[in-house]
KEMILO-773181 format. One record per residue (C-alpha): residue number from 1; residue in three letters; x, z, y negated. Coordinates in Angstrom, 1 decimal, padded with zeros to 4 digits, always signed. Each point is the difference from the previous one (the first is absolute). Layout:
# KEMILO-773181
<pt NUM,'ALA',<X,Z,Y>>
...
# end
This chain:
# KEMILO-773181
<pt 1,'MET',<-003.3,+014.3,+023.7>>
<pt 2,'SER',<+002.5,-001.1,+002.6>>
<pt 3,'VAL',<+001.5,-003.5,-000.4>>
<pt 4,'ALA',<+002.2,-001.6,+002.5>>
<pt 5,'VAL',<+003.3,-001.7,-000.7>>
<pt 6,'LYS',<-000.5,-003.8,-000.1>>
<pt 7,'ASN',<+003.6,-001.1,-000.4>>
<pt 8,'ILE',<+003.6,+001.3,-000.4>>
<pt 9,'VAL',<+002.1,-001.9,-002.5>>
<pt 10,'PRO',<+003.1,-001.4,+001.7>>
<pt 11,'GLY',<+003.3,+001.7,-001.2>>
<pt 12,'SER',<-001.9,+002.9,-001.5>>
<pt 13,'PRO',<+000.7,+003.7,+000.8>>
<pt 14,'ALA',<-003.2,+000.0,+002.1>>
<pt 15,'SER',<+001.3,-002.9,+002.1>>
<pt 16,'ARG',<+002.8,+002.3,+001.3>>
<pt 17,'ALA',<-002.5,+002.4,+001.6>>
<pt 18,'LYS',<-002.3,-000.4,+003.0>>
<pt 19,'ILE',<-003.1,-000.5,-002.2>>
<pt 20,'ALA',<-002.3,-002.7,+001.2>>
<pt 21,'PRO',<-003.1,-001.8,-001.3>>
<pt 22,'GLY',<-003.1,+002.1,+000.9>>
<pt 23,'ASP',<+001.8,+003.3,-000.6>>
<pt 24,'VAL',<-001.9,+002.2,-002.5>>
<pt 25,'LEU',<+002.0,+002.0,-002.6>>
<pt 26,'LEU',<-001.2,+003.6,-000.2>>
<pt 27,'SER',<+002.6,+001.8,-002.1>>
<pt 28,'VAL',<+003.3,-000.2,-001.8>>
<pt 29,'ASN',<+002.2,+003.0,-000.2>>
<pt 30,'GLY',<-002.9,+002.2,+001.0>>
<pt 31,'LYS',<-002.3,-001.4,-002.6>>
<pt 32,'PRO',<-003.2,-001.8,+001.1>>
<pt 33,'VAL',<-000.3,-003.6,-001.0>>
<pt 34,'THR',<-003.5,-001.1,-000.9>>
<pt 35,'ASP',<+000.6,-003.1,-002.1>>
<pt 36,'ILE',<+002.5,-002.1,-001.9>>
<pt 37,'LEU',<+000.7,+002.7,-002.6>>
<pt 38,'ASP',<+001.0,+002.5,+002.6>>
<pt 39,'TYR',<+002.1,-002.6,+001.8>>
<pt 40,'ARG',<+001.9,-001.2,-003.2>>
<pt 41,'TYR',<+000.6,+003.6,-001.2>>
<pt 42,'HIS',<+001.1,+001.6,+003.2>>
<pt 43,'THR',<+002.2,-002.9,+001.3>>
<pt 44,'TYR',<+002.1,+000.0,-003.2>>
<pt 45,'ASP',<+002.5,+002.5,+001.4>>
<pt 46,'ALA',<+003.2,-001.0,+001.8>>
<pt 47,'ARG',<-000.7,+002.1,+003.1>>
<pt 48,'LEU',<-003.3,-000.5,+001.7>>
<pt 49,'ARG',<-001.8,+001.5,+003.1>>
<pt 50,'LEU',<-003.0,-002.1,+000.8>>
<pt 51,'VAL',<-002.7,+000.8,+002.5>>
<pt 52,'PHE',<-002.1,-002.9,+001.5>>
<pt 53,'ARG',<-002.9,-000.1,+002.5>>
<pt 54,'ARG',<+000.5,-002.9,+002.5>>
<pt 55,'PRO',<-002.9,-002.1,+001.2>>
<pt 56,'GLY',<-000.1,+001.9,+003.3>>
<pt 57,'GLY',<-000.3,+003.4,-001.7>>
<pt 58,'ALA',<+003.6,+001.1,+000.3>>
<pt 59,'PHE',<+002.0,+001.2,-003.0>>
<pt 60,'LEU',<+003.2,-001.6,-001.3>>
<pt 61,'LEU',<+002.5,+002.0,-002.1>>
<pt 62,'VAL',<+002.4,-002.1,-002.1>>
<pt 63,'SER',<+003.0,+001.4,-002.0>>
<pt 64,'LEU',<+001.8,-002.5,-002.2>>
<pt 65,'LYS',<+002.3,-000.3,-003.0>>
<pt 66,'LYS',<-000.2,-002.5,-002.9>>
<pt 67,'ARG',<+000.8,-000.3,-003.6>>
<pt 68,'GLU',<-002.1,+002.2,-002.3>>
<pt 69,'GLY',<-002.8,-002.2,-001.4>>
<pt 70,'GLU',<+000.6,-002.8,+002.5>>
<pt 71,'GLU',<-003.1,-001.5,+001.5>>
<pt 72,'LEU',<-000.6,+001.2,+003.6>>
<pt 73,'GLY',<-001.2,-003.4,+001.1>>
<pt 74,'LEU',<-003.4,+000.7,+001.6>>
<pt 75,'GLU',<-003.0,-002.2,-000.6>>
<pt 76,'PHE',<-003.5,+001.3,+000.8>>
<pt 77,'GLU',<-003.2,-001.6,+001.1>>
<pt 78,'SER',<-001.6,+001.1,-003.3>>
<pt 79,'TRP',<+002.2,-000.3,-003.1>>
<pt 80,'LEU',<-001.4,+003.2,-001.5>>
<pt 81,'MET',<+000.1,+001.7,+003.5>>
<pt 82,'ASP',<-003.6,+000.9,-001.0>>
<pt 83,'SER',<-003.1,-001.6,-001.3>>
<pt 84,'GLU',<-000.4,-000.8,-003.7>>
<pt 85,'ARG',<-002.0,+002.4,-002.1>>
<pt 86,'SER',<-002.9,-001.6,-001.7>>
<pt 87,'CYS',<-001.4,+000.7,-003.4>>
<pt 88,'SER',<-003.2,+002.1,-000.4>>
<pt 89,'ASN',<-000.2,-000.7,-003.8>>
<pt 90,'LYS',<-002.7,-002.1,-001.6>>
<pt 91,'CYS',<+001.9,-000.9,-003.2>>
<pt 92,'ILE',<-002.2,-001.5,-002.7>>
<pt 93,'PHE',<+002.7,-002.7,-000.6>>
<pt 94,'CYS',<+001.1,-000.6,+003.6>>
<pt 95,'PHE',<+001.2,-003.6,+000.3>>
<pt 96,'ILE',<-000.8,-000.2,+003.7>>
<pt 97,'ASP',<-003.6,+000.8,-000.6>>
<pt 98,'GLN',<+000.0,-003.1,-002.3>>
<pt 99,'LEU',<+001.0,-002.4,+002.7>>
<pt 100,'PRO',<-002.5,-002.7,+001.1>>
<pt 101,'ARG',<-001.4,+000.2,+003.5>>
<pt 102,'GLY',<+001.4,-002.1,+002.8>>
<pt 103,'MET',<+003.7,+000.6,-000.5>>
<pt 104,'ARG',<+002.4,+001.3,+002.7>>
<pt 105,'ARG',<-000.9,+003.5,+001.2>>
<pt 106,'THR',<+003.5,+001.3,-000.8>>
<pt 107,'LEU',<-000.6,-000.6,-003.7>>
<pt 108,'TYR',<-002.8,+002.5,-000.1>>
<pt 109,'TYR',<+002.1,+002.9,+001.4>>
<pt 110,'LYS',<+000.9,+002.7,-002.5>>
<pt 111,'ASP',<+002.9,+002.3,+000.7>>
<pt 112,'ASP',<+000.9,+003.2,-001.7>>
<pt 113,'ASP',<+003.0,+001.0,+001.9>>
<pt 114,'ALA',<+003.0,+001.8,-001.5>>
<pt 115,'ARG',<+002.3,-001.4,+002.7>>
<pt 116,'LEU',<-000.8,-003.5,-001.1>>
<pt 117,'SER',<+000.6,+001.1,-003.6>>
<pt 118,'PHE',<+003.5,+001.2,+000.9>>
<pt 119,'LEU',<+000.9,-002.9,+002.4>>
<pt 120,'GLN',<-001.7,-003.0,-001.6>>
<pt 121,'GLY',<-000.9,+001.0,-003.6>>
<pt 122,'ASN',<-003.8,+000.2,+000.5>>
<pt 123,'TYR',<-001.9,+002.2,-002.4>>
<pt 124,'VAL',<-001.7,+003.2,+001.1>>
<pt 125,'THR',<-002.6,+002.2,-001.7>>
<pt 126,'LEU',<+000.8,+003.2,+002.0>>
<pt 127,'THR',<-003.7,+000.6,+000.5>>
<pt 128,'ASN',<+000.2,-000.8,+003.7>>
<pt 129,'MET',<+003.0,+002.2,+000.6>>
<pt 130,'PRO',<-000.7,+003.3,+001.8>>
<pt 131,'GLU',<+001.9,+003.2,-000.9>>
<pt 132,'SER',<+002.2,-000.3,+003.1>>
<pt 133,'GLU',<+001.1,-003.5,-001.0>>
<pt 134,'LEU',<+000.7,+001.0,-003.6>>
<pt 135,'ARG',<+002.3,+002.9,+001.3>>
<pt 136,'ARG',<+001.7,-002.5,+002.3>>
<pt 137,'VAL',<+000.7,-002.5,-002.8>>
<pt 138,'ILE',<+001.6,+002.8,-002.0>>
<pt 139,'GLU',<+001.9,+001.4,+003.0>>
<pt 140,'LEU',<+001.4,-003.4,+001.0>>
<pt 141,'ARG',<+000.7,-001.0,-003.6>>
<pt 142,'VAL',<-002.0,-003.2,+000.3>>
<pt 143,'SER',<+001.0,-001.5,-003.3>>
<pt 144,'PRO',<-000.7,-002.2,-002.0>>
<pt 145,'LEU',<-003.8,-000.2,+000.4>>
<pt 146,'ASN',<-002.1,-002.5,-001.9>>
<pt 147,'VAL',<-003.1,+001.9,-001.3>>
<pt 148,'SER',<-003.2,-001.4,-001.4>>
<pt 149,'VAL',<-000.9,+002.5,-002.7>>
<pt 150,'HIS',<-002.4,-001.8,-002.4>>
<pt 151,'THR',<-000.8,+003.3,-001.8>>
<pt 152,'MET',<+001.2,+003.6,-000.1>>
<pt 153,'ASN',<-003.5,+001.2,-000.8>>
<pt 154,'PRO',<-001.1,+001.4,+003.4>>
<pt 155,'ALA',<-003.8,-000.6,-000.5>>
<pt 156,'LEU',<+000.6,-003.5,-001.3>>
<pt 157,'ARG',<+002.4,-000.8,+002.8>>
<pt 158,'ALA',<-002.6,+001.1,+002.6>>
<pt 159,'TYR',<-002.5,-002.4,-001.6>>
<pt 160,'MET',<+002.4,-002.9,-000.3>>
<pt 161,'LEU',<+001.1,+000.4,+003.7>>
<pt 162,'GLY',<-003.6,+000.6,+001.2>>
<pt 163,'ASN',<+001.3,+003.0,+001.9>>
<pt 164,'LYS',<-000.2,+003.7,-000.8>>
<pt 165,'ALA',<+003.6,+000.4,+001.4>>
<pt 166,'GLY',<+001.1,-002.1,-002.9>>
<pt 167,'ALA',<+000.0,+003.1,-002.2>>
<pt 168,'ARG',<+002.2,+001.8,+002.5>>
<pt 169,'GLY',<+002.4,-002.9,-000.2>>
<pt 170,'VAL',<+001.0,+001.1,-003.5>>
<pt 171,'SER',<+001.3,+003.3,+001.3>>
<pt 172,'ALA',<+001.8,-001.8,+002.9>>
<pt 173,'ILE',<+001.9,-002.2,-002.6>>
<pt 174,'ARG',<+001.1,+003.2,-001.8>>
<pt 175,'ARG',<+001.0,+001.6,+003.2>>
<pt 176,'LEU',<+002.1,-003.0,+001.1>>
<pt 177,'ALA',<+001.6,+000.0,-003.4>>
<pt 178,'ARG',<+000.9,+003.7,+000.2>>
<pt 179,'ALA',<+001.6,-000.7,+003.4>>
<pt 180,'GLY',<+002.2,-002.7,-001.5>>
<pt 181,'ILE',<-001.7,-003.0,+001.8>>
<pt 182,'LEU',<+000.7,-003.1,-002.1>>
<pt 183,'MET',<-003.2,-001.9,-000.9>>
<pt 184,'ASN',<-000.6,-003.4,-001.5>>
<pt 185,'CYS',<-003.6,+000.1,-001.2>>
<pt 186,'GLN',<-002.6,-002.4,-001.2>>
<pt 187,'ILE',<-003.1,+000.2,-002.3>>
<pt 188,'VAL',<-002.6,-002.7,+000.4>>
<pt 189,'VAL',<-001.8,+000.0,-003.4>>
<pt 190,'CYS',<-003.7,-000.6,+000.0>>
<pt 191,'PRO',<-001.3,-000.5,-003.6>>
<pt 192,'GLY',<-002.5,+002.7,-000.9>>
<pt 193,'VAL',<+001.0,+002.2,+003.0>>
<pt 194,'ASN',<+003.6,+001.2,-000.1>>
<pt 195,'ASP',<+001.3,-001.7,-003.2>>
<pt 196,'GLY',<+000.3,+001.4,-003.5>>
<pt 197,'SER',<+000.5,+003.8,-000.2>>
<pt 198,'GLU',<-000.2,+000.3,+003.8>>
<pt 199,'LEU',<+003.0,-002.4,+000.4>>
<pt 200,'ASP',<+001.9,+002.0,-002.7>>
<pt 201,'TYR',<-000.7,+003.2,+001.9>>
<pt 202,'SER',<+001.0,-001.4,+003.4>>
<pt 203,'MET',<+003.3,-001.4,-001.4>>
<pt 204,'ASP',<+000.7,+003.3,-001.7>>
<pt 205,'GLU',<-000.6,+002.0,+003.2>>
<pt 206,'LEU',<+002.2,-002.4,+002.0>>
<pt 207,'ARG',<+002.8,+000.2,-002.6>>
<pt 208,'LYS',<+000.2,+003.7,+000.7>>
<pt 209,'LEU',<+000.8,-000.7,+003.7>>
<pt 210,'TYR',<+003.1,-002.1,-000.8>>
<pt 211,'PRO',<+002.4,-000.5,+001.7>>
<pt 212,'SER',<-002.0,+000.3,+003.2>>
<pt 213,'VAL',<-002.4,-002.5,-001.5>>
<pt 214,'HIS',<+002.6,-002.7,-000.4>>
<pt 215,'SER',<-002.2,-002.8,-001.4>>
<pt 216,'VAL',<-003.6,-000.8,-000.7>>
<pt 217,'SER',<-001.4,-003.5,-000.2>>
<pt 218,'VAL',<-003.2,-000.6,-002.1>>
<pt 219,'VAL',<-001.9,-003.0,+001.3>>
<pt 220,'PRO',<-003.4,-001.5,-000.9>>
<pt 221,'VAL',<-002.8,+000.1,+002.4>>
<pt 222,'GLY',<-000.5,-003.2,+002.0>>
<pt 223,'LEU',<-003.5,-001.3,+000.2>>
<pt 224,'THR',<-001.1,-002.8,+002.2>>
<pt 225,'ARG',<-003.4,-001.8,+000.0>>
<pt 226,'HIS',<-000.9,+001.7,+003.3>>
<pt 227,'ARG',<-001.3,+003.4,-001.3>>
<pt 228,'GLU',<-003.5,+000.0,+001.3>>
<pt 229,'GLY',<-001.2,+003.6,+000.4>>
<pt 230,'LEU',<+003.2,+001.5,-001.5>>
<pt 231,'PRO',<+000.2,+002.2,-003.1>>
<pt 232,'GLU',<-000.1,-001.9,-003.2>>
<pt 233,'LEU',<+003.4,-000.3,-001.7>>
<pt 234,'THR',<+001.2,-001.7,-003.1>>
<pt 235,'ALA',<+002.7,-002.6,+000.1>>
<pt 236,'PHE',<+003.0,+000.1,-002.4>>
<pt 237,'ASP',<+000.0,-002.1,-003.1>>
<pt 238,'ALA',<+002.9,-000.6,-002.4>>
<pt 239,'GLU',<-001.0,+002.9,-002.3>>
<pt 240,'LYS',<-000.2,+002.5,+002.8>>
<pt 241,'ALA',<+003.3,-001.3,+001.5>>
<pt 242,'ARG',<+001.7,+000.5,-003.4>>
<pt 243,'GLU',<-001.4,+003.5,-000.3>>
<pt 244,'VAL',<+001.3,+001.1,+003.5>>
<pt 245,'VAL',<+003.4,-001.6,-000.6>>
<pt 246,'ALA',<+000.3,+001.9,-003.3>>
<pt 247,'GLN',<-000.8,+003.3,+001.8>>
<pt 248,'VAL',<+002.5,-000.7,+002.8>>
<pt 249,'GLU',<+002.7,-001.0,-002.4>>
<pt 250,'ALA',<-000.5,+003.1,-002.1>>
<pt 251,'ALA',<+000.1,+002.3,+003.1>>
<pt 252,'ALA',<+003.2,-001.8,+001.2>>
<pt 253,'ALA',<+001.7,+000.3,-003.4>>
<pt 254,'LYS',<-000.7,+003.7,+000.0>>
<pt 255,'CYS',<+001.4,+000.5,+003.5>>
<pt 256,'ARG',<+003.0,-002.2,-000.7>>
<pt 257,'ALA',<+000.8,+002.2,-003.0>>
<pt 258,'GLU',<-000.6,+003.3,+001.8>>
<pt 259,'LEU',<+001.0,-000.7,+003.6>>
<pt 260,'GLY',<+002.2,-003.1,-000.1>>
<pt 261,'SER',<-002.4,-002.1,+002.0>>
<pt 262,'GLY',<-003.2,-001.8,-001.1>>
<pt 263,'ILE',<-001.8,+000.9,+003.3>>
<pt 264,'PHE',<-003.1,-002.0,-001.1>>
<pt 265,'PHE',<-000.1,-003.8,+000.4>>
<pt 266,'ALA',<-002.9,-002.4,-000.8>>
<pt 267,'ALA',<-000.6,-002.8,+002.5>>
<pt 268,'ASP',<+001.0,-003.5,-001.0>>
<pt 269,'GLU',<-003.7,-000.9,+000.3>>
<pt 270,'LEU',<-000.9,+002.3,-002.9>>
<pt 271,'TYR',<+002.6,-001.7,-002.3>>
<pt 272,'ILE',<-001.3,-003.4,+001.0>>
<pt 273,'LYS',<-003.6,+000.9,-000.5>>
<pt 274,'ALA',<+000.8,+001.5,-003.4>>
<pt 275,'GLY',<+001.9,-003.1,-001.1>>
<pt 276,'LEU',<+003.1,+002.1,-000.6>>
<pt 277,'ALA',<+003.7,-000.8,+000.6>>
<pt 278,'LEU',<+001.5,+001.5,+003.1>>
<pt 279,'PRO',<+002.3,+003.0,-000.7>>
<pt 280,'PRO',<+003.8,-000.5,+000.2>>
<pt 281,'GLU',<+001.7,+000.5,+003.3>>
<pt 282,'GLU',<+001.5,+003.4,-000.9>>
<pt 283,'SER',<-003.6,+001.4,-000.4>>
<pt 284,'TYR',<-000.5,-000.3,+003.7>>
<pt 285,'GLU',<+003.0,+002.2,+000.8>>
<pt 286,'ASP',<+000.7,-000.5,+003.7>>
<pt 287,'TYR',<-003.3,-001.8,+000.7>>
<pt 288,'PRO',<-001.5,+002.8,+002.1>>
<pt 289,'GLN',<-003.5,-001.6,-000.1>>
<pt 290,'LEU',<+001.0,-003.6,+000.7>>
<pt 291,'GLU',<-002.2,-000.3,+003.1>>
<pt 292,'ASN',<-003.0,+001.2,-002.0>>
<pt 293,'GLY',<+000.2,-002.9,-002.5>>
<pt 294,'VAL',<+002.1,+001.8,-002.6>>
<pt 295,'GLY',<+002.9,-002.0,-001.4>>
<pt 296,'MET',<-000.3,-002.7,+002.6>>
<pt 297,'MET',<-000.2,-002.7,-002.6>>
<pt 298,'ARG',<+002.8,+001.4,-002.1>>
<pt 299,'SER',<+002.2,+000.3,+003.1>>
<pt 300,'LEU',<-000.8,-003.6,+001.0>>
<pt 301,'ILE',<+000.8,-001.3,-003.5>>
<pt 302,'THR',<+003.3,+001.9,-000.1>>
<pt 303,'GLU',<+001.1,-001.1,+003.5>>
<pt 304,'PHE',<-001.0,-003.6,-000.7>>
<pt 305,'GLY',<+002.0,-000.1,-003.3>>
<pt 306,'ALA',<+003.1,+001.4,+001.7>>
<pt 307,'ALA',<-000.2,-002.5,+002.8>>
<pt 308,'LEU',<-000.6,-002.9,-002.4>>
<pt 309,'GLU',<+003.1,+001.0,-002.0>>
<pt 310,'SER',<+002.2,-000.5,+003.0>>
<pt 311,'ALA',<-001.8,-002.9,+001.6>>
<pt 312,'ASP',<+001.8,-003.3,+000.6>>
<pt 313,'ALA',<-002.0,-002.8,-001.7>>
<pt 314,'ALA',<+001.2,-002.4,+002.7>>
<pt 315,'GLY',<-001.6,+002.0,+002.7>>
<pt 316,'ALA',<-003.6,-001.0,-001.0>>
<pt 317,'VAL',<+000.6,-003.8,-000.3>>
<pt 318,'ASN',<-001.7,-000.8,+003.2>>
<pt 319,'ALA',<-002.8,+002.6,-000.1>>
<pt 320,'ARG',<-003.5,-001.4,+000.6>>
<pt 321,'PRO',<-002.7,+000.7,-002.5>>
<pt 322,'PHE',<-001.9,+003.2,+000.5>>
<pt 323,'THR',<-003.1,+001.9,-001.0>>
<pt 324,'ALA',<+000.4,+003.7,-000.5>>
<pt 325,'VAL',<-003.3,+001.8,+001.0>>
<pt 326,'THR',<-000.9,+003.3,-001.6>>
<pt 327,'GLY',<-002.9,+002.0,-001.3>>
<pt 328,'ARG',<-001.4,-000.5,-003.5>>
<pt 329,'ALA',<+001.7,+003.2,-001.3>>
<pt 330,'ALA',<+003.5,-001.2,+000.8>>
<pt 331,'GLU',<-000.5,-003.7,-000.8>>
<pt 332,'LYS',<+001.5,+000.0,-003.6>>
<pt 333,'PHE',<+003.0,+002.1,+001.1>>
<pt 334,'ILE',<+000.9,-002.3,+002.9>>
<pt 335,'ALA',<-000.5,-003.0,-002.3>>
<pt 336,'ALA',<+002.4,+001.5,-002.5>>
<pt 337,'LEU',<+002.6,+000.5,+002.7>>
<pt 338,'LEU',<-000.4,-003.6,+001.1>>
<pt 339,'ASP',<+000.4,-001.3,-003.6>>
<pt 340,'GLY',<+003.2,+002.0,-000.2>>
<pt 341,'ALA',<+001.3,-001.4,+003.3>>
<pt 342,'ARG',<-000.7,-003.6,-001.2>>
<pt 343,'GLU',<+002.4,+000.4,-002.9>>
<pt 344,'LYS',<+002.9,+000.3,+002.5>>
<pt 345,'LEU',<-001.1,-001.5,+003.2>>
<pt 346,'ALA',<-001.3,-003.4,+001.0>>
<pt 347,'ILE',<-003.2,+001.3,+001.7>>
<pt 348,'SER',<-003.5,-001.3,+000.0>>
<pt 349,'GLY',<-002.8,+002.5,+000.5>>
<pt 350,'ASP',<-003.2,+001.5,-001.4>>
<pt 351,'VAL',<-001.9,+003.3,+000.2>>
<pt 352,'ALA',<-003.5,+000.4,+001.5>>
<pt 353,'GLY',<-001.8,+003.2,-001.0>>
<pt 354,'VAL',<-002.8,+000.3,+002.5>>
<pt 355,'THR',<-003.4,+001.4,-000.9>>
<pt 356,'ASN',<-001.2,+002.6,+002.5>>
<pt 357,'ASP',<-003.4,-001.1,+001.2>>
<pt 358,'PHE',<+000.2,+002.0,+003.2>>
<pt 359,'PHE',<+000.1,+003.4,-001.7>>
<pt 360,'GLY',<-001.3,-001.1,-003.4>>
<pt 361,'ASP',<+001.8,-001.4,-003.1>>
<pt 362,'CYS',<+000.6,+003.5,-001.4>>
<pt 363,'VAL',<+002.6,+000.4,+002.7>>
<pt 364,'ASP',<+003.0,-001.9,-001.3>>
<pt 365,'VAL',<+003.1,+001.4,+001.7>>
<pt 366,'ALA',<+002.0,-002.2,+002.3>>
<pt 367,'GLY',<-000.1,+002.4,+003.0>>
<pt 368,'LEU',<-003.7,-000.5,+000.4>>
<pt 369,'VAL',<-000.1,-003.8,-000.2>>
<pt 370,'THR',<-001.4,-001.4,+003.3>>
<pt 371,'GLY',<+001.0,-003.1,+002.0>>
<pt 372,'GLY',<-003.5,-001.5,-000.5>>
<pt 373,'ASP',<+000.2,+000.4,-003.8>>
<pt 374,'ILE',<+003.4,-001.7,+000.0>>
<pt 375,'ILE',<-001.3,-002.9,+002.0>>
<pt 376,'ASN',<-003.0,-000.5,-002.2>>
<pt 377,'ALA',<+002.0,+000.3,-003.2>>
<pt 378,'LEU',<+002.8,-002.3,+001.0>>
<pt 379,'LYS',<-002.3,-002.7,+001.4>>
<pt 380,'ALA',<-001.8,+000.0,-003.3>>
<pt 381,'ARG',<+003.1,-000.1,-002.3>>
<pt 382,'GLY',<+002.6,-001.7,+002.3>>
<pt 383,'HIS',<+003.4,+001.4,+001.0>>
<pt 384,'ALA',<+003.6,-000.8,+000.9>>
<pt 385,'PRO',<+001.3,-000.5,+003.5>>
<pt 386,'ARG',<+001.5,+003.5,+000.0>>
<pt 387,'LEU',<-002.0,+003.1,-000.6>>
<pt 388,'LEU',<+001.6,+003.3,-001.0>>
<pt 389,'ILE',<-002.1,+003.1,+000.7>>
<pt 390,'PRO',<+001.0,+003.7,-000.5>>
<pt 391,'GLU',<+000.3,+002.1,+003.2>>
<pt 392,'ASN',<-002.5,+002.6,-001.3>>
<pt 393,'MET',<-002.8,-002.5,+000.5>>
<pt 394,'LEU',<+000.5,+000.4,+003.7>>
<pt 395,'ARG',<-000.8,+003.0,+002.2>>
<pt 396,'ARG',<+003.2,+002.1,+000.6>>
<pt 397,'GLY',<+002.0,-001.5,+002.9>>
<pt 398,'GLU',<-002.5,-002.8,+000.5>>
<pt 399,'ASP',<-000.5,-003.6,-001.1>>
<pt 400,'MET',<-003.7,+000.5,-000.8>>
<pt 401,'PHE',<-001.9,+000.3,-003.3>>
<pt 402,'LEU',<-002.7,+002.6,-000.4>>
<pt 403,'ASP',<-002.7,-002.5,+000.8>>
<pt 404,'GLY',<+001.6,-000.8,+003.4>>
<pt 405,'VAL',<+001.5,-003.4,-001.1>>
<pt 406,'THR',<+003.5,-000.3,+001.4>>
<pt 407,'VAL',<+003.0,-001.6,-001.7>>
<pt 408,'GLY',<+000.0,-002.7,+002.6>>
<pt 409,'GLU',<-003.7,-000.8,-000.7>>
<pt 410,'LEU',<+000.8,-000.2,-003.7>>
<pt 411,'GLU',<+002.9,-002.5,+000.6>>
<pt 412,'LYS',<-002.2,-002.1,+002.3>>
<pt 413,'THR',<-003.0,-000.1,-002.3>>
<pt 414,'LEU',<+002.0,-000.8,-003.1>>
<pt 415,'GLY',<+002.7,-002.1,+001.6>>
<pt 416,'ALA',<+002.7,+002.0,-001.7>>
<pt 417,'ALA',<+002.9,+002.1,+001.1>>
<pt 418,'VAL',<-000.4,+003.7,-000.9>>
<pt 419,'ARG',<+003.0,+002.2,-001.0>>
<pt 420,'VAL',<-000.8,+003.7,+000.0>>
<pt 421,'VAL',<+001.9,+001.7,-002.9>>
<pt 422,'ARG',<+001.2,+003.5,+000.2>>
<pt 423,'ARG',<-000.8,+002.4,-002.9>>
<pt 424,'ASP',<+003.4,-000.8,-001.5>>
<pt 425,'GLY',<+000.7,-002.2,-003.0>>
<pt 426,'ALA',<+003.1,-001.4,+001.5>>
<pt 427,'ASP',<-002.0,-001.1,+003.1>>
<pt 428,'LEU',<-002.5,-001.7,-002.3>>
<pt 429,'LEU',<+002.7,-002.0,-001.7>>
<pt 430,'ARG',<+001.5,-000.9,+003.4>>
<pt 431,'ALA',<-003.4,-001.2,+001.1>>
<pt 432,'MET',<-000.4,-002.1,-003.1>>
<pt 433,'MET',<+003.4,-001.6,+000.7>>
<pt 434,'GLY',<-001.1,-000.9,+003.5>>
<pt 435,'GLU',<+002.1,+002.5,+001.9>>
# end
């Protein structure tokens, strides 16, 4: 796919050449460029020879020098320089299939694109990757990749992904590991499907692929109330959560003793559902699965405590009262942080754990709380003139909740100022203090 240059960054190496918007990049140092992976890989060198096709059909040859690794400075009409690759799986636990009707069309799109895994951290199953793309990933050293494994049993994986190619994905994982491609993996556990002995088997097989398999998050299946016509699955209860946590911790202890890394990490949600204390900070090593809900609460608590220790008590004197909005799962943790802050700072606030009526009350994580549910909950219970909401309630790069309600609409409806809080304990404290 040929994509034209949209813009040249001022002051960049490309700005010193005669490249213009509309020119189509064909090759770099004799290598064809088909998408963003080719572009990033081949433009890393210090000396470049680029071939463009101009809008009129003529060719432009550009030779330039830059620092090794320096960005060339070209921006394209399509960020991927190609179309996104959609998912052909029909996973029995797919969250997108559990969305209600009538939402924005973009929310129903499923990608399974190794390029987005590398560049944005999306998870891929490898089932939609042709042999040519697998070879290219290895050749270009596209690493790290985030891989949805779920099970290392090929037949069971094909069933869980609703795709015969799911079985082939197990061999692809092993092949990537042999090639030294770093992978951060996830296992979505569905009770009665890939738990118990199947989970033990999968963790044991992935352990053998260390260090290419750098980390594995084990997370509970998320079930909404919108599952009409979908396979019947069992939700996690406290007993099942404790069982899975015990399995993961046992596997991690074995790996830590043998390999120096725990590799396996249970999601915060499992500890909360089980009613267990969160592990100490050192258990999370370098937090490799933070974006997957592993260690997020421990990290927040640690950062908040460090910020509170150095906070100036006088800095919060004029702070207006606030209501910190979160999901039911995090409510008690945020409330505990607030209690600790009150011992040192003159702040006035409360915590509102919002029940998720949009997806169903079994969904209790903050990231899936909708604007409509916040409005309904706070109208019923009351709220302070300032609202603190975590950024993961909003679509990435947007000011909109999953149900289409915007931050501005939330402010207007409730008559309160909204402060979006980054996933950082220090920023939460700053927000409480009115900064």
